[in-house]
C-alpha positions, 0 to 999 in steps of 0.5 A: 930916255925921258929927256929925249937926248942922246945921253939915252944911248950912253946909258943904254950902252952901260946897261946892255947886260939887262938887254938880250935881243931875240929878233931884229926887223927892219922895215922900209917905208917911203921916207923912213927906215924902222928897226925893231929889236924884240927883247927876250926876256922882257925888262921891267922898268918904272912898272912897265914891261919893255918887250922891244926897242924901236928906232926910226930915221926919216929922210924926206929931203935927200940922203941926210936924215931929217928926223930921228925917233927911238924908244921902247915897246911895252905891253901896256896900253897907251892909257896904262903907260901914261899912268905909269909915267905920270910922276915923270911927266907932271905936265901931263899929255895931250892927244887921243887913244892913238897918240899922246904927246908929253907937254914937257917939251914945247912944240916949237923945240921939235923934240917930243916924247910920245906914248902911241899905239905901236908901229907897225899896225897889228902889234899890241901894247904901246910905243914909247918914243922920242921924236927929235929933229937933227938940229936938235941932236947937234946935226948928227948923221945917224943913230947907233946901228940897231943890229946891236944897239947895246954894244956898238960904239957911236958912229957919226958917218959910216953906218949912215952911208951903209943905211942909205946904200941898203935903202936904195938896194931894197928900193931898186929890187922893189921897182924891178919887182914891180916892173917885172910883175 
């Protein structure tokens, strides 16, 4: 994950026995879909306590995704998390208590590793996440399906179209509720 490339999903698949999900939530926002998997029990890695997995797909310019984020939720604060990861990011981090960006990746690459306060608001700990443009992931169509991210095979098209349909279905219900209410 610290390299912010899709090899992460292959490693996660090989190590899926270490992860068990307790709860899966999907949050639709204006131009994004956020999937959160709560882990039970939490997993200890690099001195951090991983409590969840999170991935987000942004689609600002039509039905094709424009950006991807994935990563883990941890119990530690953003500052505590950066301290635990300092050996893996000798270049350091920049930012504020809200969001710290690793200096390992130049901004122009559109590939970033962040440690930030968790999304959605109200949760504690920190999020460790990679933020990558579609161009940096070989123009893929979708991240692996998060409902079972530790055993599903990579699918480049079918699941993304299902996600778009789900998003339009939810948006349609929200509009109907708004008009009726």
